[in-house]
C-alpha positions as CSV (number, residue, x, y, z in Angstrom):
1,M,103.9,146.7,75.3
2,V,102.5,144.5,72.4
3,T,100.0,146.6,70.5
4,S,98.9,144.3,67.7
5,Y,98.3,140.6,67.1
6,Q,97.0,138.3,64.4
7,T,93.3,137.8,64.0
8,F,91.4,134.9,62.3
9,H,88.1,134.0,60.6
10,F,86.3,130.9,61.8
11,T,85.0,128.9,58.8
12,G,83.5,126.0,60.6
13,E,86.6,124.0,61.6
14,L,89.7,124.9,63.6
15,T,92.9,125.0,61.6
16,G,96.3,123.9,62.7
17,E,97.5,127.5,62.6
18,Q,94.6,128.6,64.9
19,V,95.3,125.8,67.4
20,A,99.0,126.5,67.4
21,F,98.4,130.3,68.0
22,F,96.0,129.6,70.9
23,E,98.4,127.1,72.5
24,A,101.3,129.6,72.3
25,Y,99.5,132.7,73.6
26,G,96.4,131.5,75.5
27,F,93.9,133.5,73.4
28,I,92.5,133.9,69.9
29,H,90.4,136.5,68.1
30,F,87.9,135.6,65.4
31,K,86.5,138.4,63.2
32,Q,82.8,138.7,62.3
33,F,81.4,135.7,64.2
34,I,77.8,137.1,64.3
35,N,76.2,139.8,62.2
36,Q,74.6,143.2,63.1
37,E,71.1,141.8,63.0
38,A,72.0,139.2,65.5
39,I,73.7,141.8,67.7
40,A,70.6,144.0,67.7
41,S,68.4,141.0,68.6
42,I,70.7,140.0,71.5
43,V,70.9,143.5,72.9
44,Q,67.1,143.9,72.7
45,A,66.7,140.5,74.5
46,S,69.0,141.7,77.3
47,K,66.8,144.8,77.8
48,E,63.7,142.6,78.1
49,V,65.4,140.4,80.7
50,E,66.6,143.5,82.5
51,K,63.1,145.0,82.7
52,E,61.7,141.8,84.1
53,W,64.5,141.3,86.7
54,I,64.2,144.9,87.9
55,A,60.4,144.6,88.2
56,R,60.8,141.5,90.2
57,G,63.6,142.8,92.4
58,L,65.6,139.7,91.6
59,Q,68.8,139.5,93.5
60,K,70.3,136.1,92.5
61,V,70.1,133.7,89.6
62,N,71.1,130.1,90.5
63,G,72.9,131.4,93.5
64,V,74.9,134.0,91.5
65,P,74.3,137.6,92.6
66,I,73.0,140.0,89.9
67,K,75.1,143.2,89.6
68,Y,72.8,146.3,89.3
69,G,74.0,149.7,88.4
70,V,72.9,153.2,87.3
71,D,72.7,154.4,83.7
72,L,73.6,157.8,82.5
73,D,70.0,159.1,82.9
74,G,69.9,157.8,86.5
75,S,67.7,154.8,85.7
76,Q,68.5,151.4,87.2
77,I,70.1,148.8,84.9
78,V,71.6,145.3,85.2
79,Q,75.3,145.4,84.6
80,R,76.1,141.7,85.0
81,F,73.6,139.0,84.2
82,A,74.4,135.4,85.0
83,F,72.7,132.5,83.2
84,I,70.9,134.9,80.9
85,N,70.6,132.1,78.4
86,Q,68.0,130.6,80.6
87,H,65.8,133.7,80.6
88,H,65.2,134.5,76.9
89,P,64.8,132.3,73.8
90,V,67.1,134.5,71.7
91,L,69.9,134.0,74.1
92,E,69.1,130.3,74.5
93,E,69.3,130.0,70.7
94,L,72.7,131.7,70.7
95,S,74.0,129.2,73.3
96,L,73.0,126.4,70.9
97,D,74.9,127.7,67.9
98,P,76.6,124.5,66.5
99,R,79.8,126.4,65.9
100,F,80.5,126.4,69.6
101,Q,80.8,122.6,69.4
102,K,83.7,123.0,67.0
103,L,85.4,125.5,69.4
104,L,85.4,122.8,72.1
105,N,88.3,121.3,70.2
106,F,90.6,123.8,71.7
107,V,90.3,121.6,74.8
108,G,89.3,118.2,73.4
109,S,86.5,115.8,73.0
110,H,85.8,115.8,76.7
111,A,85.0,119.5,76.9
112,R,81.5,121.1,77.0
113,L,79.9,124.5,76.8
114,G,79.0,125.5,80.4
115,I,75.6,127.0,79.8
116,D,74.2,125.6,83.1
117,E,77.5,125.5,85.1
118,K,79.8,128.2,86.7
119,D,77.8,131.4,85.9
120,G,76.3,130.2,82.7
121,M,76.1,132.7,79.9
122,V,77.2,136.0,81.4
123,F,76.1,139.3,79.8
124,N,78.2,142.3,80.9
125,H,77.1,145.9,80.3
126,Y,79.7,148.5,81.1
127,I,79.2,152.2,81.3
128,N,81.5,154.9,82.6
129,G,79.2,157.6,84.1
130,P,78.9,159.7,87.2
131,Q,77.2,156.9,89.2
132,S,78.9,153.9,87.6
133,K,79.6,150.9,89.9
134,F,80.7,148.5,87.2
135,A,83.3,150.1,84.9
136,Q,86.3,147.9,85.3
137,M,87.6,144.6,86.8
138,G,91.0,144.1,88.4
139,W,93.6,141.5,87.4
140,H,92.6,137.9,87.9
141,T,92.6,134.4,86.5
142,D,89.4,132.3,86.2
143,G,91.1,129.2,87.7
144,L,91.3,130.6,91.3
145,R,87.8,129.4,92.2
146,D,88.7,125.8,91.4
147,V,92.0,126.0,93.4
148,F,90.3,127.4,96.6
149,Q,87.4,124.9,96.4
150,G,90.0,122.2,96.5
151,A,89.2,121.0,93.0
152,K,91.5,120.0,90.3
153,L,92.5,122.9,88.0
154,N,90.6,121.6,85.0
155,P,90.7,123.3,81.6
156,M,88.4,126.4,81.3
157,L,88.2,128.8,78.4
158,N,86.2,131.9,78.3
159,V,84.4,132.6,75.0
160,G,83.6,136.3,74.5
161,I,81.0,137.5,72.0
162,H,81.6,141.2,71.6
163,L,78.5,143.3,71.0
164,S,80.3,146.7,70.8
165,S,83.1,148.0,68.6
166,L,85.9,149.4,70.8
167,N,89.0,151.4,70.6
168,K,91.7,151.3,73.3
169,E,90.3,154.4,75.0
170,Q,87.0,152.7,75.6
171,G,88.7,150.1,77.9
172,G,87.9,146.4,77.7
173,L,89.8,143.2,77.9
174,R,93.5,143.3,78.7
175,I,95.6,140.1,78.8
176,L,99.1,138.9,79.6
177,P,99.7,136.5,76.7
178,G,101.4,133.2,77.5
179,T,100.6,133.3,81.3
180,H,98.3,130.3,80.8
181,R,101.6,128.3,81.0
182,Q,102.6,129.7,84.4
183,S,103.3,127.8,87.6
184,L,100.7,127.5,90.3
185,Y,102.6,130.0,92.4
186,Q,102.4,132.6,89.6
187,L,98.7,131.8,89.1
188,L,98.1,132.6,92.8
189,F,100.5,135.5,93.4
190,R,101.6,137.3,90.2
191,K,99.0,140.0,90.9
192,K,96.7,141.0,93.8
193,Y,93.4,139.4,92.7
194,F,90.8,142.0,91.6
195,L,92.6,144.7,93.7
196,S,95.3,145.5,91.2
197,H,94.2,147.6,88.2
198,D,97.6,148.8,87.1
199,T,98.7,148.8,83.4
200,D,101.2,146.0,82.9
201,P,104.1,146.7,80.5
202,N,103.4,143.3,78.9
203,E,99.7,143.5,78.6
204,L,97.8,143.3,75.3
205,A,94.6,145.2,74.6
206,I,92.0,143.2,72.9
207,I,90.3,145.6,70.4
208,P,87.1,144.0,69.0
209,E,84.6,145.1,66.5
210,A,80.9,144.3,67.2
211,G,80.3,140.7,66.1
212,D,83.8,139.4,66.9
213,L,84.5,136.4,69.1
214,T,87.5,135.9,71.4
215,I,88.6,133.0,73.5
216,H,91.0,133.2,76.3
217,D,92.4,130.5,78.6
218,G,91.0,130.7,82.2
219,R,94.6,130.4,83.6
220,L,95.6,133.6,81.7
221,W,96.0,136.7,83.7
222,H,93.5,139.3,82.5
223,R,91.6,142.4,83.6
224,V,88.9,144.7,82.2
225,A,90.3,148.2,81.8
226,K,88.1,151.2,82.6
227,S,87.1,153.5,79.8
228,T,89.0,156.8,79.7
229,I,85.9,158.2,78.0
230,V,82.9,159.2,80.1
231,G,79.4,159.0,78.8
232,E,77.6,157.2,76.0
233,A,80.8,156.5,74.1
234,S,82.0,154.4,77.0
235,R,79.1,152.0,76.7
236,R,80.1,148.4,75.9
237,R,78.4,145.0,76.0
238,V,80.0,141.6,75.9
239,I,78.8,138.0,76.5
240,Y,81.0,135.3,78.0
241,I,80.3,131.6,78.0
242,P,82.7,129.1,79.6
243,I,84.2,126.0,77.9
244,I,84.9,123.6,80.7
245,A,86.0,120.0,81.4
246,G,85.9,117.8,84.5
247,K,83.0,116.8,86.7
248,Y,79.6,118.1,85.5
249,A,78.3,120.5,88.1
250,P,75.1,122.2,87.0
251,K,73.5,125.0,89.1
252,N,69.8,125.6,89.8
253,E,67.6,127.9,91.8
254,H,68.6,126.1,95.0
255,S,72.4,126.5,94.5
256,P,74.2,128.4,97.3
257,T,75.8,131.8,96.7
């Protein structure tokens, strides 16, 4: 199992080395993309959105179900927010960070940030407690939806903004580097989608510090590992925004589930 990998700093433009690394392995990890003040502001914004959604009993956003859960004290929380950028000015401002436009170059000039497509800006809040319902996610690729909707498998990258510092015991993103170059058969059948949670001998653990940014190719096999720690130390928050290409397909409040 690979236990370490090269990390980078984003200085405003992608370098040839960074592009070559991403093309070879299907992921890249940038250190210190946002600062601690920004993290605190983002987390507070998520709590404000959460309070509003719970009070309203909201079940879907633009056709995407909201995933509710239970915190350690027994209170209700939102564990997966979709399109959260549309529900708070702090998160809308984050989505407009001009540096994202430079990251589009991993795909090309025809790419865009999918802030009103797919599931928009997704905010995940994981906690491993006695009543947890959202502590892990099985092996999958992000390209399967396009395949089964009969659409062309267009480029899709997932940009992760990590709001928590993790060690391996706290779980988090696990990837199979290089699988973005696999055949369609392997994309469909290498693993049992979402049902398989097994540790793969070739998997790589992504270990971020709060403020780091990662990008992984949507064709890459990946999972979210469950924390082996129970309680407050297992709490982790991460935002994902898609970089996509192909036909523009925005969602709104009338979009089907």
